[in-house]
C-alpha positions in Angstrom: -62.2 119.5 -91.8 -60.7 120.5 -88.5 -57.6 119.5 -86.5 -59.5 117.9 -83.6 -61.6 115.5 -85.8 -58.7 114.3 -87.8 -56.4 113.8 -84.8 -59.2 111.9 -83.0 -59.6 109.6 -86.0 -55.8 108.9 -86.1 -55.9 108.2 -82.4 -58.6 105.6 -82.9 -57.0 103.9 -85.9 -53.5 103.8 -84.3 -54.5 103.4 -80.7 -51.7 101.0 -79.7 -48.9 102.5 -81.7 -46.6 105.0 -80.0 -47.6 108.6 -80.7 -45.3 110.6 -78.5 -42.0 110.1 -76.8 -39.9 112.2 -74.5 -36.8 110.7 -72.9 -37.9 107.4 -71.4 -41.7 108.2 -71.5 -43.6 106.6 -74.4 -47.3 107.3 -75.0 -49.5 105.3 -77.3 -52.1 107.2 -79.3 -54.8 106.1 -77.0 -52.8 107.3 -73.9 -51.8 110.6 -75.5 -55.3 111.4 -76.7 -56.8 110.6 -73.3 -54.3 112.9 -71.6 -55.4 115.6 -74.1 -59.1 115.1 -73.2 -58.3 115.3 -69.5 -56.4 118.5 -69.9 -59.1 120.0 -72.1 -61.7 119.2 -69.5 -59.5 120.5 -66.7 -59.0 123.8 -68.5 -62.8 124.0 -69.2 -63.4 123.7 -65.5 -61.1 126.7 -65.0 -63.4 128.7 -67.4 -61.8 128.2 -70.8 -64.4 128.5 -73.5 -64.2 127.7 -77.3 -62.3 130.4 -79.0 -60.4 131.6 -75.9 -56.7 132.0 -76.2 -54.4 129.9 -73.9 -50.7 130.7 -73.6 -48.0 128.2 -73.0 -44.4 128.6 -71.9 -42.4 125.4 -72.0 -39.7 123.3 -73.6 -40.4 120.1 -75.6 -41.9 117.5 -73.2 -44.9 115.2 -72.8 -46.8 118.2 -71.4 -46.2 120.1 -74.6 -47.9 117.3 -76.5 -50.7 117.3 -73.9 -51.6 120.9 -74.8 -51.3 120.4 -78.5 -54.1 117.8 -78.3 -56.0 119.6 -75.5 -56.3 122.9 -77.4 -57.7 121.1 -80.4 -60.2 119.2 -78.3 -61.3 122.3 -76.4 -61.4 124.4 -79.5 -59.1 126.8 -77.8 -56.5 128.9 -79.6 -52.9 128.0 -78.5 -50.5 130.9 -78.1 -46.9 129.6 -77.7 -44.4 131.8 -75.9 -40.7 131.4 -76.3 -38.5 130.5 -73.3 -35.6 132.7 -74.7 -37.7 135.8 -74.5 -37.9 138.1 -71.5 -40.8 139.0 -69.3 -41.8 142.1 -71.3 -42.2 140.0 -74.5 -44.2 137.4 -72.6 -46.5 140.1 -71.3 -47.0 141.6 -74.7 -47.8 138.2 -76.4 -50.3 137.3 -73.7 -51.8 140.7 -73.4 -52.6 141.6 -77.0 -54.0 138.1 -77.7 -56.2 138.4 -74.5 -55.1 135.0 -73.2 -57.3 133.8 -70.4 -55.0 131.1 -69.1 -51.3 130.4 -69.4 -49.7 127.0 -68.8 -46.1 127.2 -67.7 -43.4 124.7 -66.9 -42.1 125.0 -63.3 -38.7 126.0 -64.6 -40.2 129.2 -66.2 -42.8 130.0 -63.6 -40.8 132.9 -62.2 -40.8 134.6 -65.6 -44.5 135.1 -65.6 -45.3 135.3 -61.9 -47.7 138.1 -61.1 -48.8 138.7 -64.7 -52.4 137.8 -63.8 -52.4 141.1 -61.8 -51.0 143.1 -64.7 -53.1 141.7 -67.6 -56.8 142.4 -67.6 -57.9 139.1 -69.3 -55.4 136.7 -67.8 -57.3 134.8 -65.1 -55.0 131.8 -64.3 -51.3 131.0 -64.3 -51.2 127.2 -64.3 -47.8 126.0 -63.2 -47.2 122.4 -64.2 -45.1 121.3 -61.3 -44.9 117.9 -59.5 -48.6 117.9 -58.8 -49.6 118.1 -62.5 -49.9 114.3 -63.1 -52.2 113.9 -60.1 -54.3 116.8 -61.1 -54.5 115.5 -64.7 -55.6 112.0 -63.6 -58.4 113.6 -61.6 -60.0 115.2 -64.7 -62.7 113.7 -66.8 -61.7 111.4 -69.7 -65.0 112.0 -71.5 -64.5 113.7 -74.9 -66.5 117.0 -74.7 -67.0 116.7 -78.5 -67.4 120.4 -79.0 -68.6 121.8 -82.4 -65.6 123.0 -84.4 -65.5 124.6 -87.9 -62.6 124.8 -90.4 -62.7 128.6 -90.0 -62.3 128.6 -86.3 -58.9 129.8 -85.1 -56.4 127.1 -84.1 -53.1 128.9 -83.2 -51.5 132.3 -82.9 -47.8 132.2 -83.6 -45.7 135.3 -83.0 -43.2 136.8 -85.3 -41.1 140.0 -85.2 -42.1 143.4 -86.5 -40.2 146.2 -88.1 -40.9 148.3 -85.0 -39.5 145.6 -82.8 -42.9 144.7 -81.4 -43.9 141.1 -82.2 -47.2 140.5 -84.1 -49.5 137.5 -83.7 -50.0 135.4 -86.8 -53.4 133.8 -86.7 -54.1 130.5 -88.4 -57.5 128.7 -88.8 -57.9 124.9 -88.5 -58.2 124.8 -92.3 -55.0 126.9 -92.9 -53.0 124.8 -90.3 -54.0 121.6 -92.0 -53.1 123.0 -95.4 -49.7 124.1 -94.1 -49.0 120.6 -92.8 -50.1 119.0 -96.1 -47.8 121.3 -98.1 -44.8 120.8 -95.9 -45.0 117.0 -96.5 -46.3 117.1 -100.1 -42.9 116.5 -101.7 -41.5 114.4 -98.9 -41.4 110.6 -99.0 -44.7 109.3 -97.6 -45.1 108.9 -93.8 -45.9 105.3 -92.9 -47.4 104.2 -89.6 -44.7 103.8 -87.0 -42.3 106.3 -88.6 -40.5 108.5 -86.1 -40.0 112.3 -86.4 -37.4 114.0 -84.2 -38.2 117.4 -82.7 -34.9 119.0 -81.8 -36.3 122.5 -81.6 -39.4 123.4 -79.7 -42.8 122.6 -81.3 -43.7 126.2 -80.7 -41.3 127.0 -83.6 -40.6 125.5 -87.0 -40.5 121.9 -85.8 -44.1 122.2 -84.7 -45.3 122.2 -88.3 -44.3 118.5 -88.5 -46.1 117.4 -85.4 -49.6 117.2 -86.9 -48.7 115.5 -90.2 -46.8 112.8 -88.3 -49.7 112.2 -85.9 -52.3 112.0 -88.7 -50.2 109.4 -90.5 -49.7 107.2 -87.4 -46.1 108.2 -86.8 -44.4 108.9 -83.5 -43.2 112.4 -82.5 -39.9 112.1 -80.6 -39.5 115.2 -78.3 -36.1 116.5 -77.3 -35.9 119.4 -74.7 -32.5 120.6 -75.6 -30.1 120.2 -78.6 -26.9 118.3 -78.2 -24.9 117.4 -81.4 -23.6 114.0 -80.2 -26.9 112.9 -78.6 -28.7 114.0 -81.8 -26.5 111.7 -83.9 -27.0 108.9 -81.5 -30.8 109.3 -81.5 -31.1 109.5 -85.3 -29.0 106.3 -85.7 -30.1 104.2 -82.7 -33.8 105.1 -82.8 -33.9 104.9 -86.6 -35.4 108.3 -87.0 -37.2 108.8 -90.3 -37.9 112.6 -90.3 -36.2 115.5 -88.6 -36.1 119.3 -88.8 -32.9 121.3 -88.2 -32.0 124.9 -88.6 -28.6 125.4 -90.2 -26.8 126.1 -87.0 -27.8 122.7 -85.8 -26.7 121.1 -89.0 -23.3 122.9 -88.7 -22.8 121.7 -85.2 -23.8 118.1 -86.0 -21.6 117.7 -89.1 -18.6 119.1 -87.3 -18.7 116.3 -84.8 -15.9 113.8 -85.4 -18.3 110.9 -84.8 -20.8 112.0 -87.4 -19.3 110.1 -90.3 -19.5 106.3 -90.7 -22.8 106.0 -89.0 -25.9 104.2 -90.4 -28.5 106.8 -91.4 -30.1 104.7 -94.2 -33.5 104.8 -92.5 -33.6 108.6 -92.6 -36.2 109.7 -95.2 -36.1 113.4 -94.8 -33.9 115.9 -93.0 -35.6 119.3 -93.5 -33.3 122.3 -93.2 -35.0 125.6 -93.0 -35.6 128.9 -91.0 -32.3 130.5 -92.2 -29.8 130.4 -95.0 -27.2 127.6 -95.1 -23.6 128.0 -96.2 -22.3 125.8 -99.1 -19.8 124.0 -97.0 -22.4 123.1 -94.4 -24.7 121.8 -97.1 -22.0 119.6 -98.7 -20.9 118.3 -95.3 -24.5 117.4 -94.4 -24.9 115.5 -97.7 -21.7 113.6 -96.9 -23.1 112.6 -93.4 -26.8 112.1 -94.2 -26.8 111.2 -97.9 -29.6 112.3 -100.1 -32.2 112.7 -97.4 -31.7 116.4 -97.3 -34.5 118.9 -98.1 -34.4 122.7 -98.0 -37.5 124.8 -97.6 -38.5 128.5 -97.5 -41.5 130.2 -96.0 -42.4 132.6 -93.2 -44.7 132.4 -90.2 -47.1 134.6 -92.3 -47.0 132.3 -95.4 -45.7 128.8 -95.6 -44.4 126.7 -97.0 -43.9 128.2 -100.4 -40.7 126.6 -101.7 -39.0 123.3 -101.3 -36.3 121.2 -102.9 -34.9 117.7 -102.4 -31.3 116.7 -102.7 -31.5 115.9 -106.4 -32.7 119.4 -107.0 -30.5 121.1 -104.5 -27.2 119.6 -105.7 -28.0 119.6 -109.4 -26.1 121.3 -112.2 -28.7 123.1 -114.3 -28.0 125.6 -117.0 -29.4 128.9 -116.0 -29.6 128.1 -112.3 -27.3 127.8 -109.2 -29.4 125.5 -107.0 -26.8 125.5 -104.2 -27.5 129.1 -103.6 -31.3 128.8 -103.9 -33.8 128.0 -101.2 -36.2 125.9 -103.3 -38.8 125.7 -106.0 -42.4 126.8 -105.7 -44.5 124.0 -104.2 -47.6 122.7 -106.1 -50.1 124.6 -103.8 -48.1 127.8 -103.6 -47.5 130.8 -105.8 -44.4 133.0 -105.8 -43.8 136.3 -107.5 -41.1 139.1 -107.3 -42.6 142.6 -107.0 -41.2 146.1 -107.4 -41.9 149.0 -105.1 -45.2 149.6 -106.9 -46.3 146.0 -106.2 -45.9 145.0 -109.9 -44.4 141.7 -111.0 -40.8 141.7 -112.2 -39.1 139.7 -114.9 -37.1 136.5 -114.4 -33.7 137.1 -112.7 -34.7 140.6 -111.5 -34.3 141.3 -107.8 -37.3 142.6 -105.9 -39.5 141.7 -102.9 -40.6 138.1 -102.6 -44.4 137.8 -102.4 -46.2 134.6 -102.0 -49.5 132.9 -101.3 -50.6 129.5 -100.2 -53.5 127.7 -98.6 -51.5 127.7 -95.3 -50.9 131.4 -95.1 -52.1 133.6 -92.2 -55.6 134.9 -91.9 -54.4 138.1 -90.3 -52.2 139.7 -87.7 -54.1 139.4 -84.5 -55.9 142.6 -83.6 -53.7 144.5 -86.0 -55.7 145.4 -89.2 -53.2 148.1 -90.2 -50.3 145.7 -90.3 -52.5 143.1 -92.0 -53.3 145.5 -94.8 -49.7 146.4 -95.2 -48.5 142.8 -95.6 -51.5 141.2 -97.3 -52.1 142.7 -100.7 -54.7 141.2 -103.0 -54.4 137.8 -101.2 -50.6 138.0 -101.6 -48.3 138.1 -98.6 -45.3 140.5 -98.8 -42.4 138.8 -97.2 -40.0 141.7 -96.7 -37.3 139.5 -98.3 -35.5 140.6 -101.4 -34.9 137.9 -103.9 -35.3 136.6 -107.5 -36.7 133.7 -109.5 -34.7 132.2 -112.3 -36.0 130.7 -115.6 -36.1 127.2 -114.0 -38.2 128.4 -111.1 -35.5 128.4 -108.4 -36.0 131.0 -105.7 -33.1 132.9 -104.3 -33.0 135.2 -101.2 -30.4 137.9 -101.7 -31.2 140.5 -99.0 -33.8 141.5 -96.5 -35.8 144.6 -97.0 -36.5 145.3 -93.4 -33.1 144.6 -91.8 -34.3 141.5 -89.9 -31.5 139.4 -88.4 -31.9 135.6 -88.4 -29.6 134.2 -85.7 -29.7 130.4 -85.1 -33.1 130.3 -86.8 -34.6 133.0 -84.6 -35.9 136.4 -85.9 -34.2 139.4 -84.2 -35.3 142.9 -85.0 -32.7 145.7 -84.8 -35.2 148.3 -83.6 -36.1 146.2 -80.5 -32.4 146.1 -79.5 -31.9 149.7 -80.3 -34.8 150.7 -78.1 -33.3 148.8 -75.1 -29.7 149.9 -75.6 -30.9 153.6 -76.1 -32.3 153.3 -72.6 -28.8 153.0 -71.1 -27.9 156.3 -69.4 -24.5 156.6 -71.1 -25.7 155.8 -74.7 -26.4 158.8 -76.9 -27.5 156.9 -80.0 -27.2 153.4 -81.3 -27.5 151.3 -84.5 -27.9 147.5 -84.6 -27.5 145.3 -87.7 -26.6 141.8 -88.6 -23.0 140.6 -89.2 -21.7 137.1 -90.2 -21.2 134.6 -87.4 -19.7 131.2 -87.9 -21.9 129.5 -85.3 -25.3 131.3 -85.5 -25.2 132.3 -89.2 -25.4 135.9 -88.2 -25.5 137.9 -85.0 -26.6 141.4 -83.9 -23.8 144.0 -83.8 -24.4 147.2 -82.0 -22.6 150.5 -82.6 -23.1 152.8 -79.6 -22.3 156.5 -79.5 -21.3 157.8 -76.0 -19.6 160.8 -74.6 -15.9 161.0 -74.0 -16.4 160.7 -70.3 -18.6 157.6 -70.5 -17.4 154.4 -68.6 -19.8 151.9 -70.3 -18.1 148.9 -71.8 -19.2 146.4 -74.6 -19.8 143.8 -71.9 -22.1 146.2 -70.1 -24.2 146.7 -73.2 -24.3 143.0 -73.9 -25.6 142.2 -70.4 -28.0 145.2 -70.5 -29.7 143.6 -73.5 -29.6 140.0 -72.1 -31.3 141.2 -68.9 -34.1 143.0 -70.8 -34.8 140.8 -73.8 -33.2 137.4 -73.1 -29.8 136.0 -73.9 -30.5 134.9 -77.5 -31.1 138.6 -78.5 -27.9 140.0 -77.0 -25.4 141.4 -79.5 -22.5 139.2 -80.6 -20.4 142.4 -80.9 -20.5 145.9 -79.5 -18.6 148.9 -80.7 -18.3 152.0 -78.4 -17.6 155.2 -80.3 -17.8 159.0 -79.8 -18.3 159.6 -83.5 -21.9 160.3 -84.6 -23.7 157.7 -86.7 -24.1 158.2 -90.4 -27.5 159.6 -91.3 -29.7 160.3 -94.3 -30.8 163.9 -95.1 -33.9 163.3 -93.1 -32.0 162.1 -90.1 -32.5 158.4 -90.5 -29.6 156.3 -89.3 -28.0 154.5 -92.3 -27.6 151.0 -91.0 -26.5 149.7 -94.4 -23.4 152.0 -94.4 -22.4 150.6 -91.0 -23.2 147.0 -92.0 -21.5 146.7 -95.4 -17.8 146.6 -94.2 -18.6 143.5 -92.1 -20.0 141.7 -95.2 -17.0 142.1 -97.5 -16.3 138.9 -99.3 -19.9 137.6 -99.0 -22.0 137.5 -102.2 -25.3 137.7 -100.2 -26.3 140.0 -97.4 -27.6 137.1 -95.5 -25.4 134.5 -93.9 -25.8 130.8 -92.9 -24.1 128.3 -90.8 
């Protein structure tokens, strides 16, 4: 099976139902599929061939749905970029995946302008401005009906790396379909006409719900920016059935004074994932939304692997503490805890979480060394430290590689350190995650300078924002003239710097 064939069948069976909505624009399956065909044919006229990579930089919109369909129809490999990243990150993602074309919303065109002259394989920067609709209507509506196999690549999603350089996670059609199946395996069944709210970009976690909703005849409701009050209004007034939120969104929504007393009886599933969630936020969410809550765990490299519903999440079970867990192994996934020698550990013993599923990555794109390091005997090493209890609950207790999850986004300390170290007045720097009431955790930078230096914390914060984008800027900066603590071999001891900020927390990961 391949994504194109199954999407086309759903478009035929549900032709007159609504498939996609953004603001006041509603598209039926027939309309949405035709737009996808026209875009696919238009891209083929620009030289796009099956298997070519096509980048995209956009917020949620009708155009984002157009490319989801079009890439499947053209058998092209979609490479989503992230608006919060800076130009350097965009260039890296496009370059190492050898993208031939990038589609970019007019609002972000300036961020990639000129890259076609810097990247050898990038031939076209397609800006979707006010002329897009006219151009689209002029393209052929005849389905090219290209041959596609389940092992053809469907998407390359990027994740962070321990060196600070993001890696491309490649999924085949078969793996992407399996991931969608597994996400929804324990959810209440999707019925034709059900609505799924995409508060976050479909380039991120919310995108895993797009295809399962489409295949079941549901409507994907796209939101281009998150607003707590408008989110509550949408869920209630539009009778949303499915939604995905990162914990920071949940925290913002449940703190709204208007959240309680609304009618959310139609909500079947509110999936909370991508970062840990604090107990108080979980209880408040249950108070607001009832027992429609689900929590899941996985990574871009392997997902989903664990899930639990409200009954499992808020249960009292001897030998378990479900409130602090992140789920139970899903039926089509396996989870183990390994030691440093890649050997399984006993129940309730902390080690590295490893997992495998039908929806795991095929490889890191053009990076066989990194693939070999993370994929061991068909298992994916997550880099997270955790444990499994006797009842099968999975707990994340630390991160082996110092990754910071801020508002559901992965931030790598080395990437920030490399940028900050480039400031002329910074001698050395260490970055680590500290608790943050809004974002779960936030980067904190300790910068060593000379006694004569004039640089301020605000200068460092702006320095990072200009280089990497605002979402990676540190939430706190400490300027010091004291040298950083180091190991005997000269490695900066981040944990020694980090620990005082986590006093009073029983986990070295935080949530909103």
